N, C-alpha and C positions, 0 to 999 in steps of 0.2 A: 461656188467652189464645187471643183471636180471631185473622183474619187481619190485622188493619188494626192491632192491636197489636202485633202482630210483626214488620210491615213497618214501621213506625215505629221501632221498637226496633234495628231492623237499618239504618233508615236511620242512626239517631242513633251508632251503633257505629261506622259507617264514615266519618262524618264528623269523629268523635275520634280516628281511627287505631286504634282496637281492632282491627275485622273489615275485610279487604280487601274487594273486591268481588265477587260471584260470578265462579268461574272454570272450566274442567275441570283436570282431576289432571294431566294430561300437558303442561298451561301451567306448571304449578310444577312438577315433576319429571322431567328428565329419561329418567329410568327407568321411568315408568308408561308400561305396555302392552310393553315388551319380554320375548320370553317366555324364561326361565330356561334357562339350557345346562348340560352337565355341564364341568366344569372340567380341560382336556385338554391335553395338549402340544402335540394339534393345531388345538384351538380356538382358544390363545393363537396358536401361529404362524399360522394364517389373520387372527386381529384384528393383531399386527403388521403384516402385510403390507399390509392394509386401509389402515392407520393410512401407514404410508410410500408406498403409492399416490395416496390421497388430497393428502398432503403436495406430493408430486409434477405433482400434477396442477394443486393451486393454485399453485405456480412458473412451472408453463410457461403455463396463461393469462393473469397479469401478464406472464409475458415477452411471450406474443404482443399482448396491448393495447399494452407501450408501442410497439410496433412500429408496430401499426396508427394509433398514434395520432399519431408521427412523417411520415407520408406527408400528411396535409393532406386537403383537400375532395377534388383533384385531383390523382391520383396520376399518374406518368411510368410506362408500361409496364416501361421500361428498369430504374427502381428496385423497380417491381414484381418484376422477373424477382431483382434482383439479393435480396432482403427471399426469395423463394421458395428460392432457391440456399443462403440463409444457414438456413435450418430454418425458415422459417412456413409451417404446415400449408396444405395445398392447400383444403382446404375450407373453412377460418379464410377466406382469401382468395376465394374463391369467392363465401363468405356477404355479404362487405363488398362486395364489388362488384353483386350483386343491385340495389341501387337508389341514387341521388344521395344522397349523406350518410350512404353503409353502412361509413363505413371507424369514426367516433369514435362512431356508435350499438354496433359489435359490438365497437369497443374497452369501452364503457360493460359492454357485456353479460360479456365477459371477465372485467373488473375484480368485476363483480358477483357472478358465480358462483364465484369465487375468495374471498371474503369469506365467504360463505355457507353453502360447501363445508364446508371445515375439516375439521377429524377426522369418524370416522364417529363414529355415535351411543354409546350405553354400551353395554357391552356386560353383561347381566346373569349371571350363575353362579350353581349351588349352592355353596354355602362348601364346602370338602375342606383337611384340614391337608397343607400345605404342602412336598412332599419337595424337594431341590435343587433338580431339574430345574426342576420346577414356578417355584420362585421365580426361576430366573436368565430362564426364559421370560416371567415376570408382570415383572421389571424390565424388560427388553426392549420390552415392550406399551408402559410408562410412559414410558419415554424416547422414546419415539414419538408420544408424545401422547395415548394412550389413556386412558379413561374405561369402570374397570371396578367393577361395582358386585356384589358378592359378600354374598348376602340368604336369611334363611331363611324370611319370609313370603312368600304370593300378596299383592300389593297390589290396590284396587278397579279396576275398568274401567278404563283411561285417559282416556274421554270421562265422565268419570261429571263429579259438581259437587263443589265443593271452593272451601272459603276456607282464609286466614290467618287465625290467632290471634294477635295481637302482645298475651301475656299481663303483658308488662311494662308497659302502658298502663290496667290495671286495680287498678292501685299507683299513690297518691295521696299527698301529706301525711301523710291521716289514718290511713295503709296499705293495705290490700287493701280496693278496694270488691265484696264477695262479691256484694252483692246484685244489683247492675250486671252482675257478670260472670255471673251465673247465668241472666237473665232475657237474654241476647244470647247464649249458648249455646243454651238451650230453644230460642229463635227461629228459630236457627240448623241446629239439628237437625229441626225439625218442615218448616222449608224446602227442607233437602234431604236425603230420604229415599233410602240407598243412598249418599250423595255422604260427603262427607270433611271434617273441621274439622284445619289443618295446625296445629299447634303453632308460635309463634316465640318468642323473648323472653324463651326460659327464665333466662338467665343473669344479662338486665337486671334482670328480676324480682325475681330472687335477691339481686344487688345494693341494687336498688329498699328492699326489706326491709330491708336493711340489715345481710346474711346474707353471711360469705363462700363465696363457689362452691366453692371447693376442700375444706372441711370436710365433715364429717358432717351436720352441720348442712345447708349450704347443699344437698346431695343429697338430704337429709330433706325440706326445703320444697321443691323442686323436684318431689320426688315426689306431695308435697300435691297443689302444683298441678296437676298432671296428673291427678290422680284429681278433684279438684276440678272441671277440664273434662270430664276422662270424665261427669261422673254429671251436669255440666247439659245437656252432646251426648243423652246416650242414653239417663237417665232412670235408671240407678244408683243407687244407695246411695254416700254419701261418708260414710266411717268416723268414727268419734270419735276415733281415736286421729290420725288425720292431721286433722281438723279441728283438733286441741290445737296440731298443729304452726301451723297459721296461724294460731290465736287467733279461731277462728269456730265458730260452732254448725255441729254434726253435722247430717244430710241423709238421711232415708229416701227409699229408692227411691219415684219418683212418674209411674210407667210404664215405655214399650219403645221407643225409638225406634233405626232403624236404621242411621243416621250414624254413620261411621267418625271415631276418633279416631288422629291419625297424628303422628310429629316426624321429617321430611324432609329430605335438602338442598336449598332451594328456587332454583329457577336463577337465577333475577333478582328477591332478596327487594326490593332497592330499589323496583322496578317499581309493585311492590304495597304496599307500605306503608313509604315512602321515611321514616320517622321510627322505623323497629325498629330497636333497637341491638345486637339479638345474632341471633344465625342458627340453630337449631336445640338441640345440647344443647353448643354449641361455649362457651368462657370467651369472657369480653370481652374483644377486643383491648387496649381503650382505653376511660379515662372521661372523653376529651377529647372538645371539641363544638369545630371550627373556623368564627369567624367572618369581620368585614372585618378586625376589629383581630388581637387576641390570642386563643389559645387558652384556654377555657374547661371547665370542667366539664362535662358530660352529663348528662341528666333526672336519668339511673341514680344516674350517681354524688353529684349533689345529695342527690336522696331517699337514696341511702343513707347519707351520713354525716348527713343532718339525721334519721334516724333512731336511728343508731346513737350517735353522738357530736355534737351537734347545735350545742355549745360550740366547735365544732372547724371549723366549714365556713367561716367567715370566714377566718380563716388559709389554709385550702386554694384555696381560691380565689385570695387574694394570692399564694402559691409558686405556682402554676399560671399567672397573667397573668404572672409574672416569669420565667417556666421558659425561656422563648427565648431572650432576651437573656445569660443565666447560664450554657445551653447552650453557644453561641457563646465566649463568655468561657472557659469548660473545654477546649473544642476545639483553639479557636487562637489566645485570648489578647486580648482587647482593646487591649490597650495595643501588642502587636506587630504587630496592625493599623492604629491611628493611625500610630506609628511608618512604617508601609510605606506613608502617602499618606489612606487610608479618614477622614471627615470620618465627623462626629456623624448626619448624614445618609445616608450612606450606610452604616453600621453601623447604621443605625435598620431599613434597608431589609432588609438582609439577614436582622435579626434576624424581623422579619414574615415574611419567604418560611419562614423555617424553621418559624417557628411555624404556619403554613399548609401542614406538611407536607413542605415541597418537599427532596432531599436537597441536601446540601452543595455536588455538582457546576452544581444549577440556580441556588442561593440565589447565586452567587458568578459568573451569569452575565450577559451583556448585557442579554438581557432583563428582570433584576433592578434592576439595578445604573443604566442607563443608558450612552448615548453621552457624558455631559458628563461624568460622574464617573470613568467609565474615562480620557477621555482630557484631560480637566483637571487631576484629582486626581492618577488614577495613570500620567501620561505615557505610557496604551499606545494601541495601534490595536484601537478596539471590534470593528471585524465579525472580528479573530479569534478571539472569546470567542463567537461568540453562543448557544453548548449547552455550552462548555468551562469553565465557573466550576476546573476543577483546572488548569487548563494558566494561567488567570489568577493563580491563588496559587503557580502556579511563578512564573510570572513575575517577582514582587513579591519573588521570593526564599524563599518556604516548600519547603522540601524533599520530595522523594516520600515520606517515612517520615513527615514531619511532616502531610502530606494525606492517606493512607493511616491516620495514626490519629485525625483528626478526622473522617475519614469513618464510620468506625466507633463514635464518640462520639455524631456526630449520630444516626445511624442509631437506636443504641441509646439515646439520653440520654433522648428525650422519653419512652420506655416506662419506664426505669428510674425516671427523676424523679415520675413521677406515681405507681409503685409506692412508690415513699418515701412522696410524702406522703399516698397513701393509708392506708400502713402506719402512720402516725402519727396516722392518723384511726379506726385498729383493724380496718381492713379491708384483703383482699388481691384485686388481679384477678392473672388469670393460673390454670395450673392445669397439675401434672404431666400425663404422659399417662396416670398410674395414677388420677390425680383425676377425669380426663376420663373416663373408660372408666365410673367407680363412683358420677358424677351421671349418666350415662347410662343406666347398667344400674339406676338407682333409677326413673328414668323409666320405663324400659320393662317395670319389676316392676309398677308401677303400673297401666300399660297394656295389660297382656298382649299386651306384645310390641309390633311396629309401629314401634319407633325404628332410624333410620339413622343412624350416626356417620362423617364427612368424617374422611378420614383423605390428607396430604399425603403422594403416592407419591415425593417426595424421598427417601426413607427412614423411612417409618411402616409397613413390614412386622411390624416384631417389635410395634407399637401394632396392626395389623390384626390379627394373631394372637389377641394378648389379648382386643379388641371381638368377634370370634367366640367365642371361648370361653367371654364372659359374654353369649354368647347372643344380640348385636346384628348386624345388617348392618352391613356395612363399604360407602363410596363410596371409592374411592381414585381419585385423582384425577393424570391425567399431564400430564406438560409435555414440552416437546420440548426434545432436549438441545441444547445447543450444540454448534459443531463442535469438534473436537479441537485441541490446539496445533498439531500436524502441518498436517492443512487451511486453519485461519487464516493459518498461515504462507505457506503457498503459493499463499494467492489474495491476501494480498496480495502478493506476486510478482508475478500474472498481472495484477490491477487496476495495479500500478505500468509493467507493460509496457504494459498497453493504455492508458492513458492518454499515454507517451509515442509510440504509434503512430497518436493521435489527434492529438496537439500536431503531430506532424510531417504528416499529410495535411490540415491547419488552416493549417496555412503557408503553401503556395501558393493555398487556396481565396482567402486573405483578401485575398492580392495580386489577384488575378483578379476580386474582389468589388469592389475601389478603380477595375477599370477596366472593368469590366462590369456595371452595377446591373442588379440583378432576378435574375442565375445564383445567391445565393444569398444565408439571409439571417447577418447580421452582430449580434452581440451588443452591446447598449449596457451598459457598467458602471455602476450609481451611483458618487456622486461617494461618496470616502471620509468626508466629515460629510454625513449627511441627515436630512431632516427626519421624520417620519411622528408616529403617535398610539398609542396601545393602550387596548381594550376590553376590559372584565371583563364578561362576563356570566354568567349562568347558563344551559342551555337543560334541560328535564328533568329540575335538581335537580344537573346536573352543570357545575362552572363553566369555563369557556374564555376565554381571554386570548387577545387577535388583536392581532399588532404588525403594522406596516406602515412601509416606508420609501419615501422617494419622488425622483423624479428631479427636477432642478433646477428645470422648469416645472411642479412638483406634482402632475406624473403617479404614479399606482402602478406602485413597481419591484420589492416584493419581499414576503413577508408571512410570519410565523410563526406557527404554531398551539401554543396549549399549554394541556393537559388536566391540571389535578393530580387526583391518585388516583387513575387508570386505569390499566386493565391496560400492562405497555412496551408489549407489542405492537400494542395501537391506540394509544397515545403514538407509538411509532415512526412508525405509519402513516401518522399527522396530521402526524407531524413531514414526514415525507419527499414526503408528497399538499403537503406548503407549501414545500419546495424545489423538486417540479417545477413548482408555480404560479409561482414567482418566477423558474425561467428562464425561460418560457413566456414570461413579460411582461418580461423582457429580451431576448428575441430578435423581438419587436414583433407578439406574438398580446395581440388586445385584449381588455379586461377583457371589453369585451360577451360574448364566447365565451365566456371560464368561465362568464358568469352564465348566460347561457343554457343553458350545460349542466349546472349545479349546484343552480340554486333548484327550488323544492320536491321535491326528490329525498327518498327516504321510507327513512330504520332508525334504528335507536337508538341514541341516545337523542334522543329528541323531547320536543315538550310547549311548556310554557309558558316563555316566555324574561324572564329579570326581569337588571334592570343596564341595560337597554337604552332611551332613551328616545323608538327610532320603532320598536321592532320588537317583539314582543307573544307572537309565536308560531313556532314553528319546526317542519317536520318532519324538518329531521335537522340535524346540524353544518353538515354544508354548505351545508344550505339556510338555514341562519341565517347564516353566513361571506359567502356570498356575497351576500345580501339587502343584507346592512351594507356590505359594499363597494360594492353600485350603488348605493346612498342615496347614499354620502359623497362616490364617486368620479364617477358618472354623473350624478347629480342622479335618480336612478330612484324619483321618489316613490310612483309606482305600486307599486313591491314594498314600502312601509312601511304600517303599520297603525295608525299615531298621527298625528293630523294635529298640527302645531308650530304653525300658520301663525295660530291664534286666541290671544286673552287670555282670562283667567276670565272675565269676561263675556259670553265665545260671539261676541266684535267680531273677526273677521279681515283678515288682508290685504286680501282683495275688497272690502271697504265703504268704502274711501277712507280708515278712521278709522286707519289704521298705515301708516308706510312701507317699504317693498320694502327687504332688506337689499342694500346694495351689491354687485354681479358682483364677484366673484374674479380679478386682475388680475397682471400678469406682475412688478409690482412686489411684490403681498404673498407670491406664492412666493418670495421670495427670505426671507422672514422667519418666515412659519408656513407650516403643515402644510393643504393644500387637504382632504387627508379631516378630518383635525380640525374644522374648520370648516364641513365639508358644502358645502364650492363655496361659499362667500357669505363676501363681507367683515363680521366682526363689526363692528358699530355704536361698538364703544368702541376701536376701530383705525383711525385717519390715516396714508393713504401720502402723504407728500410726495412733490413733485419729485428723482427719485434724480439728474436732470442740472443740478442747480441749480448745481454746480461751473463744472460744463464751457461754462453758458450764461455765465456769469461771465467763464471764459477767451475763450469768442467773442466776447465785448461789449468785450472787451481788448482783442483780436485785430484787430476792429473798427476802434477809436478809435485805436489804432495806422495802421492803414492808410490810415484819410483824413486823419493828421496825417501823412503821408508823401506821399500824394498833391498834398497844399494843398502839401508845401512844393517838389515838384516843379512845380506851378504858379506859387507864385512864383517856382523860378529861371527857369521859360521866360519870366515877363514882365519878369526884372530886364533894365538896360538895360544896353547895352554899355560900359565903362569902358575909358578912354584910359591910355595906359600910364604916363603923367606922374602925380606925388606931388600933392597940392593943397601950393598954397604958402602954407596959411594953417595945416590941422591933417596936416598929411604924410601922409594917408591916399590908398591910390590908387583913388578912388572918385570920380574926375572924368568928364565925359560931357558929350555935347555939347547942347546949347537949340538951336541955331539953326544955321540953313546958313552965317550969317555969322562962325562961327568962335567964335561965344559958348560958354562952357562953365560948368559947375555944381558942387560938391562933392555928393555922396550922403549924404554924411557928416557936415559940417557947416553945408551948404547957402551957400556963401559962390559969389557969379560974380564971374566975370573971362570976360576975350578972352582964346582962343587964340593963343599966341605962334606966330609963321611963322616 
């Protein structure tokens, strides 16, 4: 194979999602390049202390950033002195004072440092038998968020070249595309001498072939795939016994290449191969794929049923699409929800949210149901249920026990239903720890080692020990343990006292604010019933939902940010960031300030944006959000990337062939969202004079006033009547018409002479 052919094959494999772009081993695996240490009580104590210190530093940096952000651009010395006395580090204050505008810049730097620092890098140890002392110390390190790797092998250099192979992408409707896989692997091996090919997608590949992961046949198929990859990369022979398992020809040795084959836990698999459906040797978590409508089967699930029991595929697809509504029925009962005010439209919204993987608490929140359903159908205040669907269920009569049972049902129902459907088709998903270890051990035997098994640190020490005994390396994932019940209870009490003190301090400040303008900022509350819009988009493959709320004049007053299927820490951080932004907007911080601060910030996830008609790429989630807000509420078309002022023939607003959109008016702000219409009045909406009734009333008042004035004029022009009655008609409307005593009756017109 010449160099040009190899390059074409590699580019085609990258385009098909079979092979990732070339990178370094350290970019894929956090443990690469870390020296191995002996596992001792001292090393574990040192690791625990480092994790605890890192968490403390992160918290203190965030706290300092929050203090700095309160000062604004020109803080008073008295305020700075008060913050210094309250614990703001002097070095931080000096850094913020070095240059104009340094407070916000310093706060941004502190936040970035806190987010990027996190826990220390993984500690790599030589595996040992864990005695009780080591086991307790190991658990303590994991509870502090440590990542611990127990490895038998020494890996290639951290800076050496590496690619990820999604072996499942080599399985198609006709089975394993062995020739295509071999050519790709040979080209990769020649391109990366002393580099590494890291295998991913093993569980998805076994499923795609129509074989159970947890069975001996599944382990044998995985071992055969690993052997095939090793043969293609290194030029070794592919034995007949393993070729028989896959139903493909054996292969003699074709030379010797020094490229390595590994199975490692990849730090961010989705960033390299977004469509890869399984990680390392771990079993498939699910065979569901989530779209805009309802869940369906993933590629591996479809191929697995098509190869194992093709006649069952239509039934499986139909049952999967209907599972979301049936899950809701099993959890709470559709009839019970209807009796409590849920319409079919509301039930459909909740079912779709559950189908997309949202927990029960989020599916019944204001973000999903919307204000109209909560206020009109359920007769509740929407603002009380921004993210508290459990509270909404409680408010309409479900007990705490009902809600807990429903949460348990929803959390496990999708997996249970999918497992049942796949079992009906003759396939199993998921595996016991023993089956997972057997699967990984078979792969390690085929590769001669170099397989690392990921184990959850929440309770997987027994599994880790069994894996070590089987000759596997182990990656233990720690997690930051939540505070104890005692600490949480005390913090709640302290927070309540702090809120009471703040309320007492704000009371006189509010009074003085009304007397002396400019001495403090007052918060403008949003109306209870407010407008806004929801924008769904995807940034770098990560779904983002942006919800806005507006003041009565249509200006932005609040935002909500939701990212589905992200880690709890990241989602909580984004939620609290949205709350902080909303409070700033309500205290009068101009949206322009937020836009200038956060557009073009760079961090993952980033990349292509889908679902937004004005933005096609973003450098971060915050970059996308504030560019969208700037375009919608500030008219900042310079931050948009798509020109929407032209039609399909390329004629735009500038050549006079189109009518400019009407400007957004005060009347329009009363009925439609300024952000949704992007500050322009849609051409299918006509705003009538909202003061028509008032004008009619004014006209009637003017007519009445004219009539009164006319009557007064007539009264002034009326003659002076005499006190005598008319001898003809009897009316007292006689008046003199001459100095000689002639009189006339104003009623009957009879003339006579005045009696002397």
